[in-house]
N, C-alpha and C positions, 0 to 999 in steps of 0.2 A: 428256505433252504431244507429238503427233507432228509437228509444224511450226512453223517461227518465227513468231512473231509479224509477221500483214503478207504473210507468204508464200503466192503461189497455190496454189492444189492440183492438184497433176502428172496429166498427162492418162492415161489408163486404158494406154494404150502404153507411152509410157514407164513406168510402175509397174512393170508386167510384164515390162518389160525388166529391170530393177532389180532384181526380185524372184526372176528366172530366171539372172540372173545370178551371186548368191549362194545358192542354195535352201539353207533348214532352218539359216541360222544367224540362231540373233535378234539377233545384235549389226549386219547388216546393213539395207537401209532398210526392210525391215517387221519391224524388231525394237522392242521399247520399251525405249527406253535407262533408263528405274526399276527395271523390274521385268524388265529382261531376257528377256523372253518373248514370244513372236509377235505381234502386233497382232490385238487382237478386235476392238473397235469402235472404229476410229480417230476421231480429230477433227480439225478445220483452225481453228488461230487466227485470229480475224477482228479487226481493231481497227475497232472503231466509232468513237468520240471521241478527241482527242488525252487524254494524261494528263502528267502531271510526269514531267522528266527523271528523275529515279528510280523509277520507276512506282509513284507514290505509297505512303505507307504510312512511319511511324512506325517498324516494330521493323526496316525493312529487306525490300527489295521480293521479291515471287517471280521466280525466274528459269525460262528455258529450261534446261532440261537439258541440249541440242546443246550453242548459242551464247551460251548465258550471258547474255546479253539479258536486260534487266527487263521483267516482264510488267503492263501497266496493271491498274489496279484495275477497272477497270469492264469487261475483257475477257469475251466470252459467247464458250465455245468451242460452234465446229457441228460437227454430224457428216459427217466426207468421207464423201457416198456415194460417189463412183468408187474410192474406195481400196477400200472395203466391198466392191461388187460384184467387184473385184480379185482377190478373197481367194481366193472360192472357185473361179475361174480357175485361179490359182494350186497351191493343194491337187488338182486336176485334174493339172494339167503335171507335178507330181514324186509325184504315186502318193501323196501323205497324205491326211491326214482337212483338213478346213477350219477355221480356228482357232476360229471361234466356235460350232462346232458340239460337242454334248454328251460328246462321246469324246473331245475333244480341248480341252474346258474342265473334265472332270470330272477331281478329283483322285485318284480312286481307277482310273486307265488299269489296264491289264494290266501287271502287276509290281509295281504302285505297293503293295498290300498287302506281300507278301515283302519291299519296300525299307523300307518304315516297320518289318516287325517285326524286319529286319535291325539298324535306324538303333535301335531299342530298347534290342533284345537285344545289337548285335555292339559291338566295339571303336571301333569308325571312326565320325565325324558324316559323315552323305552332305552331296551338292551340294541346295540344294534349286531350282535352275534347272536342273539336266540334265532331258533328258525321262525320264517314268515309265518306270519298266523297265530304265534302262541308267545311272543316277545312279554316281556315280565320289566319290571320298573327297575329304573337301572341305579344303582347304587353311587357309583362316580365317574365322571369323567376324564377321560388323559387328554391329554392337553398336544401329546406328543403322537399320537395314531391318531387325533383327532376323531374318538368313538367315546358309547359310554357302553360301559359294562354293569349286569346284573353279579348279585354276588359269587354265583359259580364262572360266572367268564372272567371276572376280574383274580381269580387264583393266579394265575400267570404273573401277572404281575405284582403281586406279594411275593411268590417264591422263586420265582426265579430272577436272577442276578441280571439278563438283558435288560430289566425292565424298571432297574432302580433310579436309573435319571429319569423315567417320564414323570410327571406331573400331573396328581392326580387332584382333581378340585371337585366340588359339589357337582351335581348332575344340570349339565348348560346343554340347552335346545339349539343354540349358535354357536358351531365348537368353532368354526372360522375365525369367530369376531374376537377369537381370545390367542389369534397368530397376529404379531407385525405384520402387515402388510407392506414391510419393505423388506426385510429380513426373514420373514416365513419363520418367525423364533415364538416360541410363547412368551404373552405378555407375562411378566414377573414384577414389575415396579412402577410405580407410580413419579412422574416429571411434577413437580409443585410448581418448578419455575415456568413450565410451559403449561398446565394442569390437561398431562395427556398420558397415557398407558406406553408403557417403554419395554423392550425385552433389554437380554442382556448385553446384546452387542451394541444397541442403542446407549444404555449406558457406560459404555467402553468408548464410544465414539463421539455422537452427535451432544449428548447431554453429559459428557464426562465433568464438565463444573455445573452442572444442575444440581439441585436439592433432590434429590429421587429416594424413596420413601418404598418401605414391601406393601404391596396392594391390600394386603391386611389393616396395617396401620393407619393406612388414607381413607379406607373404609372405617375406621373405628373414630377417624377425625372429623370424616363427613356424616358420620350419624350421629355424633354430637352437635349435629349444627343442623340436623335435619327438623327436629320441630320448630325452630325459629324459622329457617327456610319455607318450611310448608306453611307456617302462616302467614309469613311474607306474600309466599305464594296464594294465598286464600285468600289476603285482602286485597294482591291485586286483581283478584277475578273476580272479588266484589265489586270493586271500584269501574273494571273493564265493561262487567253486566250492568252497572249503573249509565256508564258512557254508552257503551250500545245502544242501551233504552234513549238516551236523550238522540245519540245517532240516526237511530232509526225516525226520531219522531222530526228532527232536522231534515233531513231524508222527505219525509212525509211533506213537510213545511214549505222546502222548497219545490217539491214535484205539484202542492197543492196550489201554493203561491206563483208559479210558472205556467201552469196549466188556465188559474183566473186571469193573469195578465195576458198571456195569448188569447184568453177570449176577446176582452175590452180591446186589446189592440187589435184584433183581425175585424171586432166588430168598427171603431174607429176608421181602421183604413176603409172599410166598404163604404161608412157614412163619408171618407173623405174622395171615396171613389165615385160615389154617387153624387156629390158635390161638383165635382171636376164634370162628370158625365154632364149634369143638367145646365154648369155653364160652358160645356161644349155643345151641345142641343140649343140651347140660348144664341150664342154667337153663332153659330153656322143658320140657324132661323133667322137672325139678323140682316144675316149677308144674303139669304135667297130673298125675302120682304125688300131689301134695298135693291135688289136685283129686278125683281119682279117690277118693282113700281118705276125704278128709271128706265129699265131696259125699255116697257111700253112707253114712256114719252120719245126713248130714241127711235122704238121702229115707228110709231105718229110722224115724229119730224122725219123720217128719212124717206118715209110712202109722203110726203106733203113736199118734198125737196124733188123726188122721183117723177112727180105729175107734174109740177110747176116747170121742171129743164122739158120732160116730153113736151106738154103746151108749147113752150116759146120756141124750142127748137120746130114745131108743127106752123107758128107763124110767122118766123123766121124764113121757114121754107115756101110757104105760100107766097111771103112776099116778093120773094127774090123769083119766082116764077109767073108774074104777071107782065103780061105783055105790054110795052114801052106804048102800045096805039090804045090800049084799056085804060082810061084813066080813073073812072069811077070803082073798078075792081081794084085799081094801086090804091084808092085812099081808102076803100073799106079792110082793106088788108093791113094796110098800115095802122088803121085807128085800133084793128083787134088787137096788132100786137103792143101797141103804147098803152091797152086796157091792160092786157098780160102782165107788161113789165111793172104797170100802177098798185098792181093788187098786195093787199096789204100782208106783211110776213109776220108769221105766229113769232111769239115772245119766247126770248131765248131759251136753253133747256136749265134748269137750277141745279145742275152737273157739271156746267164745264168749267167751275173752277175747280171743286173736289168731288169724289164721291165717296160720302158719309161713310160705307162700310169698307173702306178701304183703313179705315182707324183699327180694323180687330187686330190684324195682324202686331199692332202695335200694343196695344191690350193685354192680349193673349201672351207675349213674349213677356212684358213686364211681369207677369202674373208666374209666369215660368221662373223668371229670376228670381223671384220673393220666394216660393215655393223652394227653389234650389237653395237657396240661402239659408230657407229654415229649418231645413230638411238636415241640413250639414251642421246648422249651429245645435239641433239639437242631439245628433249623432255625435257629436263632440263632449255636448255634456253628457251623455250617456258614458262614455267611456272614460267621462274624467279628463278632460283635456282641454285646455285655453285654446283662443282663437287668435292666432295673432295679428298684433296689430289693430282690434277691432274687439272690445270688453262687449258684456253681457248686455250692457245699459247701452249702449252704441246701436246695438244688434237692433233692439227692442224699439230704440226710437228710430230707426232708421225701417224697419218694417212697417212699423206705425204709419210712418209718414208717407211710405208706397200705399199704402191701403187706405188710411184717412189723410186727403190734402190737408183738409180744415182742420187746422190746428187748432182749433178753440175745443173741439170736440175728442181732441186725441190725449190718449189716456198716457202716453210718454211725454206727453209736455206740461202735463200736471204736478211739477214737479213736488207741490206741497202735500200729494195725494198719496201717488203710486210710489209704491217703495220695492224696490226688488230685492231680495232675500239671498244671502249665500251663507250656509249650514259651516261652521266653526268647528274643524276636524280637532282644534286643539280642548274644545271643552266636552266633545263625546263621551259617554261612558262606553267601557271596555264591551257591552253586550248589544253597541247601537253598530249597525255599518251603514256607513255613507255610500251613495252612489253618484259621486260627481258632491256639487254642491247643491243640489235641491231632491236629493230623495234619500230617505233613512229607513233602518231598517232593523227590529229586535233579533238578534240572533243568540243561539245556546250556549255558541264556544266562544271564548272570551276573544276580543283582536287584540293581538300586543301592538296597542299603538306607545306610541314613544312618553316619555313622561312630560307633564306639565302641570303647574299649578292650577290651571282654570280646570282641569278636567274633572268630569262628576265621576267619585267612584262609589257613592250607595244607592246611587238612583239613574235610574235607566234614562237620562236625558239629555238633551242636546242643544247648542245655544244658538242663534244667527250671528254672524260676524254685526252686523250692522246695528249704532246707537241711535236711540230718538230723545232727543231733547228740546224738541221745538217742531212747531208746525203738526200737522196733521199724517197719516199713515194709513195706508191699506194695502193689505196683501192676503191672497188667498192661499188655503192648504186642502188637498184632495185625500180624503181617509181612504185608503189603498185596502187594506185589514184590520183587526186585531181593534183594540181600548187604546186610543190615543187621546191624548190632552195639549191643547193648544193656549197658550196665554203670552203673557210678558213678564219678567224677572228682571229684579235690580241689577245695576250693573259689577255692584260691590257685593253681589251675595255671595256665600262662603260654597264652593262645590263639596265641600267634605261632611256636611251635616249629613246626620243620622237620617236614611231612609225613609221615618215618622213625619220628621220634619222638613227635610229635603226636598220633599215631592212638591213640584206646583201647587198654589193655591191651597196647601197647609201651612205658610206661615205669611207674615203679614210683610214680606218683601216681593210676592210675586201673586197671581190669580191668573185662572185660567178655565176654558170650556173643553169639557171630559164629555167621552164618547164611551161608555161602561158596555156595550152590546147590547143596550135594550132601552136608552133613553139619555138623554145629554143632561148632565150635572154642571153648574159654576161654582167654582171653589174660589175662596178668597179665605186668610188668617182662620184657616181651619172649618169654617162654616163652607155648607155647601145649600146649591137652591137647585131639586128638581126642574126641569123643561120639558113640557109635554108637547113636543113637537116628533114629525115623523124625522126619518135619517135622512141625512142631503151627505152625498160623497162630498161635495165642496163648501166648505166652510170659509167665509169670508171675515177677518180680522180688522175693525176700523178705530184705530185709536186717534182721539183726539186731546193731545199734549196737553194745550193749551187752557181746556175745556176739562182735563183729568176724567175723562171718558173715555171707557171701551164697550165697544159693542162686538157681536157676534150675530153673523147675517149665515142663514143656509142658503146657499146659492144654487139654482136651479134654470138652466134655459133662459140664462140671463136676467133672469129673477132672483129677487132677493125677497128672504123673510127671516127679521128681526128673531133671535132667540133667546139673547138675553143681553141688557145695557147694563155695566158696572159703573156706578154713577151716584155719587151723595145727591139728596133729597131729604133736607132738614124742611121743608113745607108737609112732609107725613111722617115726623116725627115722633114717636109713640104710639103709629097707627101699622107700622112693618113688622115683620119674621126678625128672627133673631139674625137671620143673612144682610138684611137690607140698614139693621143697627147696623152691624160689626161694618158694613161700607159707609156707612154716615159717619162712625167714630175712626177710622182709619184708613180708609182705603185715598183720602187725598196724599197724605205724606208719602203714599208709595210714587208719586209725582217729584218728591222733594229729589229723586238722584235720576241720573240717568238710565233707559230700559233698552233692554233688548228681548226680542223674540224667543221664545223659549217652546220645547216640545218634550214632551213626557208620553216615552214607549212602553204601558204599561205591559199587556200580556205580550206571553212567547212569539204571537205571531204578527203583534202589531206592525205597518207600514206606512207609512206618509209619504208624498209629495208635494215639495212647493208649486202648484201650479203657477201658469200664466194667469195674468190680469185679463179679465171680461171686458172690453169697452164699453159695453152697457151699463154696466156695474160700476163702474168709474166716473161715466157720466152722473149716472141716479144721484152719487153721494155729492160730486161735485155741485148738481143743483140744490143739493140738502144744505 
């Protein structure tokens, strides 16, 4: 509002004198007392009809920002045309631009973009009222005006009664955040109940029964907690940095293991495809050879029969055509037909009872069924599923029987030797992930296994479910990656033993063969024996319980290489190394209790798989 209600419009000369008296000052007569900027479209307040003394209005009358007189409710503001005409004259007299011109009204005057960028990026808050291009740092921000003011432009807030209810705070960059999004009033309190900033209307309604304190009080309270809170945050950041490193390593391990596994599987599938292709070629060649040999016999037999038929037909016709008076010709033709009839017949064909190549369908069908069953079985193992109505041992026996009808060499029938191992999930350390009952891998993140009295808690070890207390046992393990130890352990071994004493082979209750990335090492009772042998992906373990002997083999292409045998050898007492002396003294006592297969995954990338038994290896051991 540019004039108090009822005041007469000033003359052009007087307005010009006032303007020239204080050029360029928005606080002067040509300055708006509300926005503190130069007038652009001034109006004159003209009273049209009397109104109530208080200006009429239940919620408080509107007042003039200069004289604080109440404004009638029916007031109609009219444009002050005389003052509007003086504004261009003022601009010409002062050498500036008209306040109503586009250049003056544009928020992006020269230098404004630079100031806005500095305001966004810099550490200071600029005054929103200073002319563009020359803004200075603001002293205070008003939560009612939603603007920041320098010292000069803050003066109306300090001296004018109209601004007494305005809330001034330290300069803020985002003034909109100081308003309540629901009531559009300044946020002046903090609700401790809901931990949020509130306005006066929030306190009176939604947060009426809540614990609300002033913002400054809550800030002091929070600042008192800041040091401890930041310390906790710093600790959390450090822990996250460590876990992120571990997680990244885990991601790389997973990717690496997946890549290696993919390459191995692709190679095996390629080899399997080659085996099937070779078998297909052999079967198709067998059919072609059978067809060629048997077809030759059949075609020769056909030609002989056709020739014999033609000859008999000709002799018959000749005999029928002899005249009744030609006795000599009749006797000759009759004899020729008799000779043709008495000619020796060829031997019967060998395929009259069965075509030998027709057995191929049955053979290939049986092979397909066996392959389908084996694929389904292994897929269920990979998914950790059982086989309804058909356990793993029965599957091994069925497949072995279908492949090897001669049960004298069938590994599934060597019950005192072949040993099918299933891993016991109740013994697995929390840093070991099981894949069904045949695979185990070391992981970095602990797995929330349920509580179990048989679970290892200090060593990354897992046992087999099976007990060994008589006879002979043989099983094989595939070393997929990392450092792995394979051995046996006493059933009653305490899984809570400390790491140094609880590892396989570091006590008198277990023994093992370890691959440490460079060579194999045999362990028993804390003593070790290094083995100079090349790496084998497959390790065969042969336990002769009655003989109190444990032998480790390297298996490759069904060939077995003895890596180490643990057995008492008293005949060479005094001439052996400390490892064999330890074996002679205490190894036999290990067989005084039931034993279990045991596995120790030592490195963070350790990974093993209990492999299927190889027929040739079992047969070799059986002959031994």
